C-alpha positions in Angstrom: 33.3 13.7 -6.0 30.7 13.2 -8.9 28.9 16.7 -9.3 25.9 15.5 -8.2 27.6 15.5 -4.4 27.8 19.3 -4.9 24.1 19.9 -6.1 22.4 21.5 -2.6 19.2 19.5 -3.6 21.2 16.3 -3.2 22.4 16.7 -0.1 19.3 18.4 0.8 17.9 15.0 0.2 19.9 12.8 2.3 19.3 15.0 5.2 15.8 14.5 4.7 15.8 11.1 4.4 18.0 10.3 7.0 15.3 12.3 9.3 13.0 10.1 7.9 15.0 7.1 9.2 14.9 8.2 12.5 12.1 8.9 12.8 10.8 5.1 11.7 13.5 4.0 13.9 12.0 6.1 16.9 8.7 5.5 15.7 6.3 2.3 15.8 4.9 2.2 12.7 3.7 -0.6 10.9 6.1 -2.4 8.3 4.3 -1.3 5.9 4.2 2.3 6.5 7.9 1.8 7.6 9.0 0.8 3.8 6.7 3.4 2.1 8.8 5.9 3.8 11.7 5.0 4.1 11.9 4.1 0.1 10.1 7.0 -1.1 12.5 9.0 0.7 15.5 7.1 -0.4 14.3 7.4 -3.4 14.7 11.0 -3.8 18.1 11.4 -4.0 18.6 8.0 -5.6 16.7 9.9 -8.4 18.8 13.0 -8.1 21.7 11.1 -8.5 20.5 9.1 -11.3 19.2 11.9 -13.6 22.6 13.9 -12.7 24.0 11.4 -15.3 21.8 11.6 -18.2 23.2 13.6 -21.3 20.0 14.6 -22.4 17.5 17.6 -20.8 14.2 15.3 -21.3 16.1 12.0 -19.5 17.2 14.6 -16.8 14.3 16.1 -16.2 12.1 13.0 -16.0 14.6 11.6 -13.1 14.2 15.1 -11.6 10.6 14.8 -11.6 10.0 11.5 -10.2 12.6 12.5 -7.3 9.8 15.8 -7.0 6.3 13.1 -6.9 8.7 10.5 -3.9 9.1 14.5 -2.2 5.1 14.6 -2.9 4.4 10.8 -1.7 6.4 11.5 1.4 4.7 14.3 2.2 1.2 12.5 1.7 2.5 10.0 4.0 3.6 12.3 6.2 0.4 14.0 6.5 -1.8 10.8 6.7 0.3 10.0 10.3 -0.2 13.1 11.5 -3.5 13.0 11.3 -4.0 9.4 13.0 
């Protein structure tokens, strides 16, 4: 097991991605929304994992910041969908 797999934030990111996949599969969004939401939610866990492999703090921070940005992207997508 890799160290990042023990991180609670990584576990939550995986769970969030799974929830988004279920939402995508059970709802009739258009192809663009499915792709955008799927990629953004997947990016969260991937950037946490990749960032944990970096040796310098600035490199790790960059990946973790990108993961956070993907969270915000998902929130914006869900907010827009809710309003539709």
